[in-house]
C-alpha positions in Angstrom: 26.9 -28.8 15.9 29.2 -25.8 15.6 29.0 -26.0 11.8 25.2 -25.9 11.9 25.3 -22.7 13.9 27.7 -21.1 11.4 25.2 -21.5 8.6 22.8 -19.2 10.4 25.4 -16.6 11.1 26.0 -15.8 7.4 24.6 -12.3 7.0 25.7 -12.0 3.4 23.8 -15.2 2.6 20.7 -13.6 4.1 21.1 -10.5 2.0 21.5 -12.6 -1.1 18.3 -14.5 -0.3 16.3 -11.3 0.2 17.8 -9.8 -3.0 16.9 -12.9 -5.0 13.3 -13.0 -3.7 12.7 -9.3 -4.1 14.3 -9.3 -7.5 12.0 -12.1 -8.7 9.0 -10.2 -7.3 10.0 -7.0 -9.1 10.6 -8.8 -12.4 7.2 -10.6 -12.2 5.5 -7.4 -11.3 7.0 -5.5 -14.2 6.1 -8.3 -16.6 2.5 -8.4 -15.3 2.2 -4.7 -16.0 3.7 -5.0 -19.5 1.3 -7.8 -20.4 -1.7 -6.0 -19.0 -2.4 -8.4 -16.2 -1.2 -6.1 -13.5 -3.5 -3.2 -14.4 -3.3 -1.0 -17.5 0.0 0.6 -18.4 -1.8 4.0 -18.8 -3.2 3.9 -15.3 0.2 2.9 -13.9 1.8 5.8 -15.8 -0.8 8.2 -14.4 0.6 7.7 -10.9 3.5 10.0 -11.9 1.0 12.9 -12.0 1.8 13.4 -8.3 5.2 14.5 -9.4 3.8 16.8 -12.0 4.3 14.4 -14.9 0.9 14.1 -16.5 1.7 13.8 -20.2 2.1 10.5 -22.0 0.9 8.1 -19.3 1.2 5.1 -21.6 4.9 5.9 -22.2 5.5 6.3 -18.4 3.7 3.1 -17.6 5.9 1.2 -20.0 9.0 3.0 -18.7 8.2 2.2 -15.1 7.4 -1.4 -15.9 10.8 -1.8 -17.7 12.4 -0.1 -14.7 10.9 -2.7 -12.4 12.2 -5.5 -14.6 15.7 -4.0 -14.8 15.9 -3.2 -11.1 14.8 -6.8 -10.3 17.6 -8.1 -12.5 20.1 -5.8 -10.9 19.0 -6.9 -7.4 19.4 -10.5 -8.3 23.0 -10.0 -9.4 23.8 -7.2 -6.9 24.6 -4.6 -9.5 23.7 -0.9 -8.9 21.2 -2.2 -6.3 21.2 1.1 -4.3 20.3 3.2 -7.4 17.6 0.7 -8.4 16.1 0.6 -5.0 16.0 4.4 -4.9 14.1 4.4 -8.3 11.7 1.7 -7.1 11.0 3.7 -3.9 10.1 6.8 -6.0 7.7 4.6 -8.1 6.2 3.3 -4.9 5.9 6.7 -3.4 4.1 8.0 -6.5 1.7 5.0 -6.4 0.9 5.5 -2.7 0.3 9.2 -3.0 -1.8 8.7 -6.1 -3.9 6.0 -4.4 -4.4 8.1 -1.3 -5.5 11.1 -3.3 -8.0 8.9 -5.2 -9.5 7.4 -2.0 -8.1 3.9 -2.3 -7.8 2.2 1.1 -4.5 1.0 2.5 -5.2 -2.7 2.4 -4.7 -4.4 -0.9 -3.2 -1.7 -3.0 -0.8 0.3 -0.8 0.3 -2.2 1.8 2.3 -4.6 -0.3 4.4 -2.0 -2.2 5.1 -0.3 1.2 6.1 -3.7 2.7 8.3 -4.4 -0.3 10.1 -1.0 0.1 10.5 -1.5 3.8 12.4 -4.7 2.9 14.5 -3.0 0.3 15.4 0.3 1.9 18.0 -1.1 4.2 20.0 -2.1 1.2 20.6 1.5 0.4 22.6 1.8 3.6 24.2 -1.6 3.9 24.8 -2.4 0.2 24.2 -5.8 -1.5 26.5 -7.9 0.6 29.5 -10.0 -0.3 27.6 -12.2 -2.9 27.1 -9.5 -5.4 28.5 -8.3 -8.7 29.5 -5.0 -7.0 31.8 -6.9 -4.6 33.5 -9.0 -7.2 
C-alpha cells in the first residue's frame, strides 16, 4: 500500500503530465490556425494591434501560429519552457484585449485561452520539473 501512495506524491510526474497535455493543445491550436480551421491567419494577426502592431496581419498570424507550435514542442520536452510560456501569455493577452475591445463575450472565445494560461503561468516560477531537457 505504501508504494501506491508514493505514485501520487511525485510532483515532477504531475508537472510532466501537465506539460505534455498543454504542449499537445498548443501544437494542435497552432496547426489549426495554419490550416485555416482555427480562424483566419489574418484575423489572428490583427490581435497584435492592441500592442500597436497593425501592419502585415497575415505575417503576424503565421508567426504567432508557428510560435504556438514551437512553444508546444518546447513544453513537451521541457526546453525553454519559461520563455515559451511568457510568449504564449503575451499572445493570449493580445487576444483577450482585442476580443474585449471588439465586444466579444467572455464565454467561448476568451475563457479557454485564459484557463490555459492559468495552468501554464506557475511553470514560469517553478520550472519544468525533473523530467525535462533543461534538467538533464
